[in-house]
N, C-alpha and C positions, 0 to 999 in steps of 0.2 A: 578651398573653393577653386574651381576651374573657371577662368575668365580669359577669353580670347579676343582682346579689343581690336586686333588688326585683321581679323578673319571674318568678313561678312559671310552670312549663312543664308541658304535657301531652305525653307521649311515647308511642310505640307501636312495636312491631316492624314490619319491612317486609313480611314474608311472611304469617304467620298473622293478624296484626293483632288479636290477642286479649290484648294486654298493655298496655292503656291505663293509664298511671301518671302521677299528679300528683307533680311534684318541685319542690323549692325553687328551684333555679336551674340554669343551664347554664354550665359552664366549658370553654373551648376553648383549651387550652395549645398552644404551638408549640415549647417547649423543655423539657428535663428540669428546668431551674431553675424554670420556671413550674409544672410538676407538683409539685415539692417545695413550692413556695409554697402551692399549693392544698391539699395534704395538711396542711401546717403550720396553715393557716387552719382547716381542718376539725377538727383536733385542739383548737384553741383554742375553737372554737364547739361542739364536741361533736356534730357532725352526721355522718351516714353518707354515705359516698361509694360510687357505683357507676361502672362504666367501660363505655363503648360505643365501637364503631368504625363498622362498616358498618350496624349496627342490624338485622341479619338474625336474630340469636339469638332464639328464640321461646319459651324456657322460663322467662323471668323473671330470667335471670342477669345482664342488663345494666342493669336499672333497680331502684330501691328507692324505695318510697313515702315522700314527704316528705324525701328525701335530696337530695344534690347530684350532678349528672351530670357526670362527666369525659368529655367527648367528644374523642377523640383524632384526629379526622379532619384537623386542621391540623398534627398532629405527623407529617409525611409525607415526610420527606426521605430520599433515598438518601445515606448518609454516606460509605461507602467500598466500593470494589470491588477485590478481589485477583484479577487474571486468571491468576496462576500456581496458586494454591490453589483457585480457583473458589469464593471465599467473598464474601458481600456483607453489609455492615452497613447496616441500615435503621432508621428510626424506626418505632415500633410502629403508627402510624396509617396508614402507606402501604398502599394497596390493590393487589391483584394486577395489574390492567391497567397502573397507573402504574409499578409495579416492573418489569414485563416490558418495557414501552416504554422505560424508561430503560436497562435492560440492553442492549436491542437497539441503541439509539443509541450507547452507549458502546463497543460492540464492532463497530460497522459496519466492514466490510472485513477483519476478523480471520478467519484461516483456522480457528482453533479458538475456538468460542464456547460460553459457558455459559448455562444456563437453569434455571428452577425444576424441581424433581423432581416435586412433586405439589401440587395445590390442590383445594379443594372444587369439585365440578362442579354445574352448574345455576344458579349465580350467580357473578359476578366481583367486584363492588364490596364485597369483604370484606377486613378489615384483617389484617395479619400478627399484630398483638397478639391479635386474636380467634382466629386459627388456633392460637396458642400456648395461649390460655386453654382452648380446647376440645380441643386435641390432635387436630386434624382429620386426615382422610385423603382420598385421591383415588381414581383408578381404576387405580392400579398393580397389576400382577398379583403382584408379589413384594416388596411394600413394607410396612414397619411404619408406624405413625402418624407424625405430623409431628415428634414428638420426635426421630426418627432424622435429620431434616434440620437440627436445631438445634445450633449450636456453643455459643452462650452468649447471655445477655441482661443488660441493665442494668435493675434493679428499684428503684423507690422504695417502700420498705416503710412499714409503718404508723406508724413514728416520723418519717417524712420523710427517712430516710437512703437514699442511693443505694448499691446493692450490685451488684457484678458477680457473676453467678451462672453456673456451668458445672458440668460433671461433676467438676471439681477444686476449685472455689471455691464456698462456700455450697451444697454439693451437696444438702443436705437441702431447702433452698428450691427448688433447681432441680427436684427430684422433685415437690414440692408445687405449684409455680406452673404447670408444664406440665400441662394438663388439670385445673387447679385453679379454673377459672371465675372468675378475677378476685378471689379472696378473700384473697390474700396480699400484694397490692401492685399497683402500676402498672408494667407492662413499658413502658419508654420507648424502648428500642432493642434490636435483636437481630441476631446474626450467623448467617446461614444458609449451609449447604453446598449449592452448586448442583451440577448434573450437566452433562456435556458435551451440548450441544444437537445432536440428531440428527434426520435426516429419517426419517419413518416412513410406512409404507403401511397404509391401513385395509383389513382383511379382514373381510368380513361374511357371516354365514350365518344362515338361519332354522333353528332346531334345537330339540330338546327340552332340558329342564333336565338330564336324565341325560346327554345328549350333551355339553352344556357342561361338566358336572362331569368327565367323562372327558377332555375336551380341554384343560382348564386346565393340568395338570402337563406335558402335551406342549408346549403353547405356551411355558410358562416355560422348559423345557429347551431349546427352540429359540431362545430369546433375545427373545421378544416382551416388550414393556415394559408395555403397558397393555391393559385390556380390561374389558368389563362385559356383562351379560346383561339386556336390557330386556324384561320378560315381558308376556304378554298380560293385559289387565285387564278383559275382558268376561266376567262370571260365567256367561253362558249358553253360552259357548264351551267345547268340550272341552279347549282349550289353556289355559284360565284358570290362570295362575301356573305352568304347566309347559311352555309353549312360548314362545319369544321370539327376539329379535334378539341374536345374539352377535357383538360387534364387538371385534376385537383390532388392535393396532398393532405392526407389525414394523419394526425398523430396516433401512434400505436406504441404498445409496450416494446421496449428494445430487445431484440434478439440479434445474434450474429447475422450480418448481412450476407446472404448466400454468394458464393463465388459464381462467376459465369453469368451474371445478369446481363441482359441485352444492353448494348450501348452503340451509338453511332460512332464509327471510327472517323479519322480525318479523311480517309478515302471515301467512305460513305457520304460524308458531307460534301466533298468535292463533286461526287457524282450527282447528288441532289441539287447542288448549285447549277450544274450544267443543265439538268432537266428543268429547273425553275426558269431558265432563260430560253429553252428550246421546246419543251413539252410540259407545260404547266399542269395539265391533267395527270400525266404520269408522275410528276414530282409530288403532287398532293397524294396520289394513290400510294406511292411508296412510303412517303412520310407518315401517312395515317396508319398504314399497315404496321410500321415499326412501333408507333406509339400504342396502338391497340395490343400488340404483342407484349409490350412492357407493362401492361396493366397488372397491378399487384406487386410490382417490384418495390423494394425498400431502399430508402435513402436517409440521409441526415438533413435536418431542417436548414442547416447552413450550406453544406457542400453540394446539395442538389441544385443550388443556384449557380454553380459554376458551369461553364459551357465551353465548347470548342470554337475558337475563332482562328480562321486560316489567314495568316498574314499574307498580304499581296495576292489573295486568291484570284483576283480578277485578271492578273497577268496571263495565267493559263486559259482563263475564260476568253479573254480577248483574242487569243490565237485561235481557239476553237470556233468562236463566233464569226471571226474573219469579217468584221464590219469596217475594217480600214482605219479604225481609231481606237484609242483607249476608252474604257467605260468603267462605270462603278455604280453602286447603289447610293441613292440619297434617301434619307429618312425624313418623314414628317410624322408628327404626333398630334392628334386632334382629340378634343374632349367634348362630350355631349352628355346631358343627363341620361341615365339608363332608360328612362321612359321614352326617350326619343331615339334610342340606338337603332332599332329596326328601320325606321324611316330614314335615318341618316345613312345607314349602310346601303339601303336600296337606292338612294339618290347617288351615292358614290359609285355603285355598280353601273347605273345608267351613264354617269359621266365617264367612267373609265372605258366603257364600250364605245360611247360616241366619239371619244377623243383618242382612242387607241393607246391608252396609258399602259405602259409595260410594268405591271405590278409583279414583283419577284416574291415577296413574302409579307405577311402581316399577322397581327395578333390583336386581341381585345383583352384588356385588363380592367380591374376595378380600382379606383383610387378614392381615398377619403379626403375631405376638405382640409386645406392648410389655412389656419387662422393666424399664423405666426410670422410670416415673411412679408416684406414690403411689396414685392413683385410676384405675388403668389400666382402660379399657373393653375393650381387646384383650388379655385375660388369657391367651389362647392363640391359635393360628392359627384364624381363623374365616372362614366365609362371612358376608358382611354383606348383609342384606336391608333395603331402604329402601322404605317405603310412604308415599305421599302420599294422605291421606284428605280428602275434601271435608267441611267443617263449616259448617253454617248458624249464624249468630251469634245464637242464642237459647238460653235456659237448658236447654230440653229436649234440643236437639241436642248441646249441649256435654256434658251429662251422659251422653248415649248414646255420644259419642266417648270419654269417660273410660272407660266400660265396654269399648269396643272395644280401646282401648290396653292396658288391664289384662289382657284375655283374651290378647292377642298376647304380652305378657310371660310369662304363664303357659305358653303354648305353647313359647316359647323355653326357659324353665326346664325344661320336660319333657324337652328334648333337651340338657340341660347347657349351655344358652346364656345370653344376657344381653341387655341393651338399653342404648341411649345415654341418659344421665341427664337431659339438659337440653332435650330437644325438647318435653317436656310435664311437668307436675307430678302426674300421675295415678297413679303407682305407689304401691302400698301399702307399709307398712313391711316386711312380710314379703318382698315382692318386692325391695325395695332390698337387704335383708340377704342374700337368696339370691344376688343378682348382684354385690353389692359388700359382702362381709363386713367389709371394712376401713372402712366408711363412718363409723361412730361415731368411730373413731380419727382419720379425716380431719377431722371437725368439731372434735375435741379439739385437733388440731394447729393448726387455724385459730385457736383461742382462745389457744394458746400463743404463736403468732407475732403475733397481733393481739388482745391482751387487752381493748382498748377497743372492739373490733368496729368499727373505723373503716371497713373495706371490707365492704359488705353488698350484698345483692340480695334481691329478693322470693323468688327461688329459695332462697337461703340461709335466709331467715326461715321459709319453709315447712318446710324439713327440720330446722331448729333446733327448731321446735315439735314436729315428729314424733319427734325423738330427745332431747327435753328431759330425760328420766330419765337417759339415758346421759351427759348433760352436767352433771349436778348436782355 
């Protein structure tokens, strides 16, 4: 284990880069025993611990000011694979590409192969522990969040005790830890349920939001596994937020995947990112042309979920945009019933035009209800709308972004919707309670299981202050 007690560190998230945090030290455990030792030491010293994996989380839940950072990136082994049940046990710091690569190698030559069911899209170097902490989702057309893929996990709790948690053992902790943003302990390993690896064909069409809504239940009934709707982002266009590229993936009999299939290179992506900031209509035109040209291409159900993420892509953009300051994209994720999606998107379009919101990219996905976690964001079947907004890194622009995000939450609430808690800290207390009425109880459960508040984050501190009266 690497432990640098005399070297304070400055950390930040990978994507938004708006979470610069000074911390006491960095600890890099490689085993559960080393995690237990780190928690035991923190208990003796009385210091706060936060937990990070791929460091993409952008709402403050992975860092804590003046605390100790448990970086799980070296806790990254595949421990056991069961080819009969299709289950894999991994250490929590393993990231998606490494897990998928190891599964492919282990099953080389097997007629029946297993692969992951779902992962986040848009970035790959994200940890399984982070997926559990955020209860993530992918682009499955008929899938609940990640808790549905989770069999069990081993947790080092606030006392330094290793506990095996599942739906049968320590079930209350299971419900709190999944989607609990690292506040109840350190997940050191987890057993995941895999799915049979299938070949899929991509089917692409340019259509309206209304046509996509009508098509989704038909695609699900026909056995399509994955899909999303990537909408137009140019506010001057009549198709703004209501026209888009609808891509779905249908299982087919496996044949050798042809060489030379179209793909977007890193250079293509960089050019699209520039256009998304400078000429949104051209960006959507080029993006949609590529996707339409890829109609009929074949992929595998697991690996088609991988994507290109350009590390520090905004550094080159900042130079090209010449705005005099750094910038980045911040994400928000909003949920509304599918029946309300058209009205919701129309209201968002009006808001973006009125307030000159700089939308870079967005997509619509379908999510099924989560009935298993304490702080469920998918409290019913929802359409999930993801907006990436450009933010200049100065106080006036960040304050404007906070107003943008709060207005979007209000629009979602208007349609009996909700939002994802940890992409940003800008929600008001009234908004939190409207979308997560159990939130104060969640914070109280945190204090019950961790009375010394050993596991903390800046996100937790923000909401503890907001709900301090309920925590008296």
